[in-house]
N, C-alpha and C positions, 0 to 999 in steps of 0.2 A: 713380182705375181708367184701365186702357191709352187711353180714347179721348182721355186730356188730350192737350195739344198738346204735353207734353213726350215721349211714344213716340219715340224717335231709331231705334226699328228699326224701324217700316214705311217714315219715307224712304228709310233703306237698302232694301228691298223694291222700290221704285221706282226707284232708282238703279241698281240690278243689273236691272232689266226695260228701264230705257233706255239700256245700257250700250251694247245694238248695235245702237240707232239705233232699234231697230222695236220703239215700245211699242203692242201690238197687242190686240186684244181679249182674245186667250187668256193671256196677259200679266195683264190687271186682271181676269178672272175667278180666274185662280189667285191672282193677292196676295188679292182680295177672301174666299178658301172660305179659305186660310191663315188671315186676321183671323179671320173666326169659328171656325175651329178654335180659334189662339192662345188666343183673348181669349174667347169664349163670345159672340160678338158674335151680333146681328142679323143678317142681309141688308144691312138701310136700315142701321147701326147701322156695319155693315164698309165699306159705299161712301163713307160719310161720312167713318169714317178715313184709305180710302184717298186719298177728292180732299182732304182735305188736309197729307195726306202729300205728296202731288204738288207743293200749296202749295212748304212746306217745303224737300222734296228740292231745287228751282228754286233757293230763296233759302241752301242749307246751303251750311257751309263743305267746305273739301275732304273727300272720304273719310275720311281720316287724322285729322283732327281730330276727326270728331265720333264715329269708330268707338272712339279711345283713351276719348271720352266714356262709351260703353256699357263699356268694359272695366272702369271703374272701378264701375261701376252696378249692373253685370247677370250675376247669378252665372252659375260655369262651366257646369251643365247647362243652365241658359236657353241660355249662348253658343252651347252644339253645338245647339240647338233651332234657333236663328236662323240658324245655317250650315245646318240640313236645309232650312229655308224658303226663303232664297236659290236653295240649289241648285233645290230644288220649282221658283221661278217660275221661274229660267234655264231651266230644261228644258221649264218647260209649253210654250213654241211649237216644239215636237219637232226641235229643234236646239241644238246644244250651241257656243255662240259663242265663239270668242276670248276677246274684251271682256268678256262674262261668267264665263266663266273664270278669267282671269286678276283679274278683279277681288274674286272671291268669297274666289281665294287670298291675294290681298294681305288681305284684310278678316279670315279666319281667321286670317292669321300676326297682324293688329292687337291680334285678339279673347284671342290664346292658347292658340290652338285646332293642333293637332300637326297635319300632313301627316293622318295616319292617322286620326283623328278624322272631320278634312273630309271622307276618302273616305269614311268609314264613312255620314257624314253625310249623303253622297252618291249611297249606295245606295241608303237608307232612303228619301229624296227620292225616287227612280227607282222604286221598289218601289210607292211612294205613287202615281203619278202612273195 
């Protein structure tokens, strides 16, 4: 299941949240919510998965390497959903940071997601907030 150590999508959420050097309550709450919705987890499981992801993210290789691995293993629709989740986390602190923006663009690009798909995912995330 998604709660295994091998879920590389969650560390990516943490990385985006940390991109603007402010990893705050709003972002943590949003990540937990995204995880609960994405994987149908209990609040407890979501918190555990996020805590694990925070450790993994610290030790993870550069974003390029671990995003490439995702592209190989994650179906296209799920990659779009992931980009929407990343936008959701980036938008959760009420401001769009340039660092978060740039990081998500890069990730989308590496995942083979077009700018249009990424923009649509962002609108979707924006509406869901």
